[in-house]
C-alpha positions in Angstrom: 16.6 -24.8 -10.1 17.4 -21.7 -12.2 17.2 -18.3 -10.7 14.3 -15.9 -11.4 15.5 -12.9 -13.5 13.9 -9.7 -12.4 13.9 -6.0 -13.4 13.3 -3.1 -11.0 11.4 -0.4 -12.9 11.9 2.9 -11.1 14.9 3.2 -8.8 13.6 5.8 -6.3 13.0 5.6 -2.5 10.8 2.5 -2.3 13.0 0.5 -4.7 16.2 1.4 -2.9 14.8 0.8 0.6 12.7 -2.2 0.1 12.5 -4.0 -3.3 16.2 -4.0 -4.2 17.5 -5.2 -0.8 14.8 -7.8 -0.6 15.6 -9.3 -4.0 19.3 -9.2 -3.2 18.6 -11.2 0.0 16.8 -13.9 -1.9 19.3 -16.5 -3.3 16.8 -17.6 -6.0 16.8 -14.1 -7.6 19.0 -12.3 -10.1 18.4 -8.6 -10.7 19.1 -8.4 -14.4 18.0 -4.8 -15.0 17.7 -1.6 -13.1 15.5 0.9 -15.1 14.8 4.5 -14.5 14.0 7.5 -16.7 16.6 9.4 -14.6 19.8 7.6 -15.9 21.9 8.3 -12.8 19.5 6.5 -10.6 19.7 3.3 -12.7 23.5 3.7 -13.1 23.9 4.1 -9.3 22.3 0.7 -8.7 24.3 -1.1 -11.4 27.5 0.3 -9.9 26.5 -1.0 -6.5 24.9 -4.4 -7.5 25.8 -5.3 -11.1 23.2 -5.9 -13.8 22.4 -3.6 -16.7 21.0 -0.1 -16.6 18.2 0.8 -18.9 16.3 4.1 -19.2 13.2 3.0 -21.1 11.4 -0.1 -19.9 10.1 -0.9 -23.3 13.6 -1.9 -24.3 13.4 -5.0 -22.1 9.7 -6.0 -22.5 10.5 -8.8 -24.9 13.6 -10.2 -23.3 12.9 -14.0 -23.1 15.1 -14.4 -20.1 13.2 -11.8 -18.0 10.7 -13.5 -15.6 9.3 -10.7 -13.5 9.4 -7.0 -12.6 8.8 -4.7 -9.7 7.0 -1.5 -10.7 8.2 1.2 -8.4 7.2 4.3 -10.4 4.8 7.2 -9.7 1.1 6.0 -9.5 0.1 7.2 -12.9 2.4 4.8 -14.6 1.4 1.7 -12.5 -1.3 0.5 -14.9 0.6 1.3 -18.1 3.8 -0.4 -17.1 2.2 -3.3 -15.3 -0.1 -4.1 -18.2 2.7 -3.8 -20.8 4.8 -6.4 -18.9 1.9 -8.7 -18.3 1.1 -8.7 -22.0 4.8 -9.4 -22.7 4.5 -12.6 -20.5 6.2 -11.3 -17.4 5.0 -11.5 -13.8 4.5 -8.2 -11.9 4.8 -6.9 -8.4 3.4 -3.4 -8.5 3.8 -1.0 -5.6 0.8 0.3 -3.8 -1.6 1.8 -4.7 -2.4 -0.5 -7.6 -3.6 2.6 -9.5 -5.2 6.0 -9.3 -8.8 4.9 -10.0 -10.9 1.8 -9.8 -11.2 1.7 -13.6 -7.4 1.5 -13.9 -7.3 -1.3 -11.3 -10.0 -3.2 -13.2 -7.9 -2.9 -16.4 -4.9 -4.3 -14.5 -7.0 -7.1 -13.1 -8.5 -8.0 -16.5 -5.0 -8.0 -18.1 -3.7 -10.4 -15.4 -6.6 -12.7 -16.0 -6.2 -12.6 -19.8 -2.5 -13.3 -19.7 -2.4 -15.8 -16.9 0.5 -14.1 -15.3 0.9 -13.1 -11.6 0.0 -9.5 -10.6 0.7 -8.8 -7.0 0.3 -5.4 -5.3 2.7 -4.0 -2.7 0.2 -4.1 0.2 3.1 -5.2 2.4 1.4 -5.2 5.7 -0.2 -8.5 4.7 3.3 -9.9 5.3 3.8 -8.3 8.7 4.1 -10.7 11.6 2.2 -8.5 14.0 -0.7 -8.2 11.5 -0.8 -11.9 10.9 -0.8 -12.6 14.6 -3.8 -10.3 14.9 -5.5 -12.1 12.1 -4.9 -15.4 13.9 -6.3 -14.0 17.2 -9.5 -12.8 15.4 -9.9 -16.1 13.7 -9.6 -18.0 16.9 -12.5 -16.0 18.4 -10.5 -14.3 21.2 -12.2 -11.0 20.4 -15.6 -12.5 19.9 -17.6 -10.7 17.2 -15.5 -7.8 15.9 -18.2 -5.3 15.2 -16.3 -2.1 14.7 -12.8 -0.9 13.7 -11.3 2.6 14.2 -8.5 3.6 12.0 -6.2 6.6 12.6 -3.4 7.7 10.3 -2.7 11.2 11.4 0.5 13.2 11.5 1.0 16.9 12.3 2.8 18.4 9.3 4.0 15.7 6.9 2.9 16.6 3.4 5.5 14.9 1.2 7.3 16.9 -1.5 4.8 19.8 -1.5 4.2 20.8 -5.1 5.6 17.6 -6.5 4.2 14.3 -7.7 2.7 13.3 -4.3 0.5 16.4 -4.3 -0.5 16.4 -8.0 -3.7 14.5 -8.5 -3.0 13.8 -12.2 0.1 11.8 -11.0 -0.8 10.4 -7.6 -4.6 10.1 -7.9 -5.1 11.6 -4.5 -3.4 12.6 -1.3 -3.1 11.1 2.2 -5.8 8.5 1.6 -4.2 6.9 -1.5 -0.7 7.3 0.0 -1.1 6.3 3.6 -4.7 5.2 3.9 -4.3 2.4 1.5 -2.0 0.6 3.9 -4.3 1.0 6.9 -7.5 0.1 5.0 -5.9 -2.9 3.4 -4.5 -4.1 6.7 -7.9 -4.1 8.2 -9.6 -5.8 5.3 -6.9 -8.5 5.4 -7.4 -9.1 9.2 -11.1 -9.4 8.7 -10.9 -11.7 5.7 -11.7 -9.1 3.1 -15.4 -8.4 3.8 -17.4 -6.9 0.9 -18.0 -3.2 1.3 -21.6 -2.0 1.3 -21.7 1.8 1.7 -19.3 4.6 2.5 -19.7 8.2 3.6 -16.6 10.4 3.6 -15.2 13.9 3.4 -11.8 15.1 2.2 -10.1 18.4 3.0 -7.3 20.4 1.4 -6.9 23.4 3.7 -3.4 23.9 5.2 -1.3 24.1 2.1 -3.6 25.8 -0.3 -1.2 28.7 -0.2 2.0 26.7 -0.4 4.3 29.4 0.6 2.4 29.9 3.9 2.6 26.2 4.9 4.8 25.9 7.9 6.6 22.6 8.5 9.6 21.1 10.3 10.6 18.5 7.7 9.3 17.2 4.4 10.0 13.8 3.1 10.0 13.1 -0.7 12.0 16.2 -1.4 11.8 19.9 -0.7 8.8 22.0 -1.7 8.3 23.2 -5.3 6.3 26.4 -4.9 5.7 26.6 -8.6 4.2 23.1 -8.6 0.7 21.7 -7.9 -1.2 21.1 -4.7 -4.7 19.7 -5.6 -5.0 16.7 -3.3 -6.4 16.1 0.2 -4.3 16.3 3.3 -7.2 15.2 5.6 -9.8 12.6 5.1 -12.5 11.2 7.4 -15.4 8.8 6.9 -17.6 5.8 7.8 -17.7 2.4 6.0 -20.2 -0.3 6.2 -19.2 -3.8 5.2 -20.8 -7.3 5.3 -18.7 -7.6 8.5 -17.7 -4.8 10.8 -18.3 -1.1 10.4 -15.2 1.2 10.2 -14.5 4.8 11.0 -11.3 6.6 10.0 -9.4 9.8 10.2 -6.3 10.4 8.2 -4.0 13.5 8.0 -0.8 14.4 6.2 -1.2 17.7 8.0 -3.3 18.9 11.0 -3.1 21.5 13.7 -2.9 18.9 16.4 0.8 18.3 16.8 0.5 14.7 18.1 0.9 11.7 15.8 -2.0 9.2 16.0 -1.1 6.1 14.0 -3.0 3.1 15.3 -5.9 0.7 14.6 -8.5 -0.4 17.1 -10.3 -3.8 16.6 -13.3 -3.7 18.9 -15.1 -7.0 19.7 -17.7 -8.4 22.0 -15.1 -10.4 24.1 -12.0 -8.2 23.7 -10.2 -5.6 21.7 -6.8 -4.9 20.1 -4.9 -1.7 19.5 -2.2 -2.1 16.9 0.4 0.6 16.9 1.1 0.9 13.2 4.4 -0.6 12.2 5.0 -1.9 15.7 3.4 -4.2 18.3 -0.1 -4.4 19.8 -2.0 -4.8 23.0 -4.9 -7.2 23.7 -7.6 -6.1 26.0 -10.1 -8.6 27.4 -11.7 -10.1 30.5 -9.9 -13.0 32.3 -11.4 -14.7 35.4 -13.8 -11.7 36.0 -11.0 -9.1 35.7 -10.1 -6.6 33.0 -6.7 -7.5 31.6 -4.2 -6.0 29.2 -1.4 -8.1 27.6 1.1 -7.9 24.9 1.1 -11.2 23.1 4.5 -12.7 22.4 5.4 -13.6 18.8 8.3 -13.4 16.5 8.3 -9.8 15.1 11.8 -9.8 13.7 11.1 -10.8 10.1 11.3 -8.0 7.5 7.9 -7.7 5.9 9.4 -6.6 2.6 11.6 -9.6 2.5 8.6 -11.8 3.1 6.6 -10.0 0.4 9.4 -10.5 -2.2 9.9 -14.2 -1.1 6.2 -14.9 -1.5 6.2 -13.2 -4.9 9.1 -15.4 -6.1 7.4 -18.5 -4.8 4.1 -17.8 -6.5 5.9 -17.1 -9.8 7.0 -20.8 -9.7 3.7 -22.1 -8.4 1.2 -19.8 -10.1 -0.6 -19.4 -6.8 -2.7 -16.3 -6.2 -1.6 -15.2 -2.8 -2.8 -12.7 -0.2 -1.5 -9.7 -2.1 -2.9 -10.7 -5.5 -4.7 -8.0 -7.5 -8.1 -9.6 -6.8 -7.6 -8.8 -3.1 -6.2 -5.3 -3.7 -9.2 -4.5 -5.9 -11.5 -4.5 -2.8 -9.4 -1.9 -1.0 -9.2 0.1 -4.3 -13.0 0.0 -4.6 -13.4 1.4 -1.0 -11.0 4.2 -1.7 -12.8 5.1 -4.9 -16.0 5.1 -2.9 -14.4 7.5 -0.4 -13.3 9.9 -3.1 -16.7 9.7 -4.8 -18.6 10.3 -1.6 -16.5 13.3 -0.8 -17.0 14.8 -4.3 -20.8 14.1 -4.3 -21.3 15.2 -0.7 -23.4 12.1 0.1 -23.2 8.4 1.0 -22.4 6.1 -1.9 -23.3 2.4 -2.2 -21.2 -0.5 -3.6 -24.3 -2.7 -4.1 
């Protein structure tokens, strides 16, 4: 069986920490191209791993030997690059979020349908063993009727690269919701078998870094602040979602004046509940023999979720299967996020029906 030739488009943090190592770990993959508009980034990867450096992705669109690409660029380029490669007959794994707006997501979805190629989105928690164990527990009925879910993705002072692409709406599409919230919301939707959303009421806040030079922080991932740049996204979001299944409430913060991280998800059911510590393990709370019990279920949590995501992508390229991270699944989460932003802008509840 011949190897799958892939190109990594964008050689920044997520490519270097996740996509590239995962492709390298898969014996069925050959990374043919490393592409970045900053030449030294692509050159660095070629020096380390071989392959060819390119600085304009359009140069490799029509390479007949290229089977697939990972799109690891800023959000504003996701739909453009993904659709260009789909139309060129390539399969695409696009990092989260799929795009900045639901209209862009629908364009990507339509292009995948028209071309018949695979378009997966990097909602990597769908390949996390702890998350899949929770999904299994819910399916087995251990929690009974899961009627409400609480989502918290709050950190004290973690605005990334203040003034840069993460805090510029024209590039990122939003702030903490589209950056962190997408993972939490999508994880919940996956565990609950992707229930259709009905309504959402939400509010966003941009308060603590409006005057960027007055923003106090201890560290800043995604680069140092650019005080001549832009900060026009939210650092705090809160809201309430109704679905055809459970209701959901959420609070998310890149920055808040409570200096205690709160990153967890509560699944609340009639027979039991689960608290998942994001990126870690979880506890199961229930009643056993008339007593309240707490346990940590045992399962294999050693597998790297990015490796599993890439391996599934390669498998479905060969099979044509639409797996759990396919654009059709990611569209539902994207619709909810659009509803959250619309509700905040309009100052009222919005309906998906």
